[in-house]
C-alpha positions in Angstrom: -16.6 -13.1 34.6 -13.3 -12.0 33.1 -12.6 -9.9 30.0 -12.3 -11.6 26.6 -8.7 -11.4 25.5 -8.0 -9.0 22.6 -5.8 -10.8 20.1 -3.9 -9.8 17.0 -6.6 -11.6 14.9 -9.2 -9.4 16.4 -7.2 -6.3 15.6 -6.7 -7.5 12.0 -10.5 -8.2 11.8 -11.3 -4.6 12.8 -8.8 -3.2 10.3 -10.1 -5.3 7.4 -13.7 -4.4 8.2 -12.8 -0.7 8.4 -11.0 -0.9 5.1 -14.0 -2.7 3.5 -16.4 0.0 4.8 -14.1 2.8 3.5 -13.8 1.1 0.1 -17.6 0.7 -0.1 -18.0 4.4 0.8 -15.6 5.4 -1.9 -17.2 3.1 -4.5 -20.7 4.5 -3.7 -19.7 8.1 -3.1 -21.8 10.4 -5.3 -24.6 7.9 -5.7 -27.8 7.1 -3.8 -26.2 4.0 -2.3 -25.2 5.5 1.1 -28.8 6.6 1.7 -30.1 3.1 0.8 -27.5 1.5 3.1 -28.6 3.8 5.9 -32.2 2.8 5.4 -31.2 -0.9 5.5 -29.2 -0.4 8.7 -32.2 1.5 10.3 -34.6 -1.4 9.4 -32.2 -3.9 10.9 -31.8 -1.9 14.2 -35.6 -1.7 14.5 -35.9 -5.4 13.9 -33.3 -6.1 16.7 -35.3 -3.8 19.1 -38.6 -5.4 18.2 -37.2 -8.9 18.8 -35.9 -7.8 22.2 -39.4 -6.5 23.1 -41.0 -9.8 22.0 -43.3 -8.1 19.5 -44.0 -11.3 17.5 -46.1 -9.9 14.6 -43.9 -7.0 13.8 -40.7 -9.0 14.3 -42.0 -11.7 11.9 -42.8 -9.0 9.2 -39.4 -7.4 9.6 -37.7 -10.7 9.6 -39.3 -11.7 6.3 -38.3 -8.3 4.9 -34.6 -8.8 5.9 -34.6 -12.4 4.7 -35.2 -11.2 1.1 -32.8 -8.3 1.5 -30.0 -10.1 -0.2 -32.0 -10.3 -3.5 -33.1 -6.7 -3.1 -29.5 -5.6 -2.6 -28.5 -7.4 -5.9 -31.2 -5.5 -7.7 -30.6 -2.1 -6.1 -26.8 -2.2 -6.3 -26.6 -3.8 -9.7 -24.6 -0.9 -11.3 -22.1 -0.8 -8.4 -21.7 -4.6 -8.3 -21.2 -4.6 -12.1 -18.6 -1.9 -11.8 -16.8 -3.8 -9.0 -16.7 -7.1 -10.9 -15.5 -5.3 -14.0 -12.7 -3.6 -12.0 -11.5 -6.9 -10.7 -11.8 -8.7 -14.1 -10.0 -6.0 -16.0 -7.1 -5.4 -13.6 -5.0 -8.4 -14.6 -2.3 -7.4 -12.1 -4.5 -8.7 -9.4 -4.2 -12.2 -10.9 -0.6 -12.2 -11.9 0.6 -13.8 -8.6 -1.7 -16.8 -9.1 -1.0 -17.3 -12.8 2.7 -16.8 -13.0 3.4 -20.5 -12.4 1.2 -21.6 -15.3 2.0 -19.1 -17.9 4.9 -18.2 -20.2 5.7 -14.8 -21.7 5.7 -13.4 -25.1 7.1 -10.1 -26.3 4.4 -7.5 -27.3 5.0 -4.8 -29.7 5.9 -1.4 -28.1 3.8 1.6 -28.9 5.2 4.4 -31.1 4.1 7.5 -29.2 5.3 10.1 -31.7 2.3 10.0 -34.0 0.0 10.0 -31.0 1.7 13.1 -29.5 1.7 14.8 -32.9 -2.0 14.1 -33.5 -3.0 15.2 -30.0 -1.1 18.5 -30.3 -2.5 19.2 -33.7 -6.0 18.4 -32.6 -5.6 20.6 -29.5 -4.6 23.5 -31.8 -7.6 22.9 -34.0 -9.9 22.2 -30.9 -10.9 18.8 -32.1 -12.2 16.6 -29.3 -10.5 13.3 -28.9 -10.4 10.3 -26.5 -7.5 7.9 -26.9 -6.8 4.7 -24.8 -3.3 3.2 -24.9 -3.4 -0.3 -23.5 -0.8 -1.6 -21.2 -1.4 -4.9 -19.3 -5.2 -4.8 -18.7 -7.4 -6.7 -21.1 -9.6 -4.2 -23.0 -11.5 -6.6 -25.2 -14.8 -5.9 -23.6 -14.3 -2.2 -24.2 -13.1 -2.8 -27.8 -16.2 -4.9 -28.5 -18.4 -1.9 -27.6 -17.0 0.0 -30.6 -16.0 -0.7 -34.2 -13.0 -2.8 -35.1 -10.3 -0.9 -37.1 -7.0 -2.8 -37.0 -4.7 -0.2 -38.6 -1.2 1.1 -37.9 -1.1 4.1 -35.7 -0.5 7.4 -37.5 -1.2 11.0 -36.9 -3.4 11.4 -40.0 -5.4 8.3 -39.1 -6.2 9.6 -35.6 -7.1 13.1 -36.9 -9.4 11.5 -39.5 -11.1 9.4 -36.9 -11.8 12.3 -34.6 -12.7 14.8 -37.3 -16.0 16.3 -36.2 -18.1 15.0 -39.1 -16.4 11.6 -39.3 -18.7 8.6 -38.4 -16.2 7.3 -35.8 -15.4 10.5 -34.0 -17.9 10.0 -31.1 -16.3 7.6 -28.5 -12.8 6.4 -27.7 -10.0 4.9 -29.8 -8.1 1.9 -28.4 -4.4 1.5 -29.3 -2.7 -1.7 -28.6 1.0 -2.0 -29.4 1.4 -0.1 -32.6 -2.1 -0.7 -33.9 -5.4 1.1 -33.6 -7.7 -1.9 -32.8 -11.1 -0.2 -32.3 -12.8 3.2 -32.5 -16.1 4.6 -31.3 -15.8 2.6 -28.0 -18.0 3.3 -25.1 -16.3 3.9 -21.7 -17.7 3.7 -18.2 -18.1 7.1 -16.6 -16.6 7.6 -13.2 -18.9 7.7 -10.2 -16.5 9.7 -8.1 -17.0 13.3 -7.3 -15.2 15.4 -9.9 -15.3 19.2 -10.6 -18.4 20.3 -12.6 -16.1 21.7 -15.2 -15.1 18.2 -16.3 -16.9 17.2 -19.5 -18.1 13.8 -20.6 -14.7 12.8 -22.1 -12.9 13.7 -18.9 -15.3 11.7 -16.8 -15.1 8.7 -19.1 -11.3 8.9 -19.1 -11.2 8.8 -15.3 -13.7 6.0 -15.2 -11.6 4.0 -17.6 -8.5 4.6 -15.6 -10.2 3.4 -12.5 -10.9 -0.1 -13.9 -7.7 -0.6 -15.9 -4.0 0.4 -16.0 -4.4 2.0 -19.5 -3.2 5.5 -20.2 -6.1 7.7 -21.5 -5.5 10.9 -23.4 -8.3 13.6 -23.6 -8.3 16.5 -26.0 -10.9 19.1 -25.0 -13.1 20.4 -27.8 -14.0 23.5 -25.8 -10.6 24.6 -24.5 -8.2 22.7 -26.8 -6.2 21.5 -23.8 -4.8 18.0 -23.3 -5.4 15.9 -20.2 -4.1 12.4 -19.3 -5.9 10.0 -17.0 -4.1 7.1 -15.2 -4.8 5.1 -12.0 -7.9 7.1 -11.3 -6.1 10.5 -11.5 -6.6 13.2 -14.2 -3.6 15.3 -15.1 -4.7 18.5 -16.9 -3.1 21.2 -19.0 -0.5 18.8 -20.4 2.1 20.3 -22.9 4.0 18.3 -25.5 7.0 17.5 -23.3 4.9 16.4 -20.4 2.7 14.3 -22.7 5.8 12.5 -24.0 7.0 11.9 -20.5 3.7 10.4 -19.4 3.6 8.1 -22.4 7.2 6.8 -21.9 6.0 3.6 -20.2 4.2 2.7 -23.5 7.5 2.7 -25.4 9.0 0.0 -23.3 8.7 -3.5 -24.8 6.2 -5.3 -22.6 5.4 -9.0 -22.3 2.1 -10.6 -22.7 1.4 -13.9 -20.8 0.3 -16.9 -22.7 -1.0 -20.2 -21.4 0.9 -23.4 -22.0 -2.0 -24.4 -24.3 -1.3 -21.4 -26.5 2.4 -22.0 -26.6 1.8 -25.6 -27.7 -0.3 -24.3 -30.6 
């Protein structure tokens, strides 16, 4: 009996499985999911051993338990699955390759970063907490719908009034699209990754939002008065004015928004 040949497809299969397992670990790190997965694997191994020993009654019971395992997994991992689907749905870059042949482009208004930088620096000096999302390509309508519609031109006084401590809209995030404030008091998903305990709720929410979108998120700490910027799952802390302007430069470039042929016809 000869050895089964090891092909490139087998190697690719192993690499993809390893990548998938690593991704699952990163997604569930910091939650109870790894312990639940370990318990499921343990039950499965016991079932394999029981079947090998021809223990019919116990094998039947474990078989029934495993057969409904898929439904149980959907219930147990509902938050993780929701986060995963949200990540895919909101990162439009993932779909650009498939949609570029059916869509045309339209110029989208660039963002004026000067009032944003001015407001953040002034709020930092006054130690006023703030959470500002600047949209790039990802669709943020679901996040915007969680807050209150504003639709006003971006200005430093407007941002400072929104985040004033006693203002009704100060709690939550502001979404800026182009040169307009489209929503305030928006609720953001908090990151499930391990972060330093010194990070507050705003910082955790900023990281969580940057993990599921390509938006740039600015955080002004109420406790320290320091500015942080989150992007692509990373948090850059202790940002000064020059560095903040540098990080926001991509927002000043006129971007394009894709429209379907149906929209163009209208």
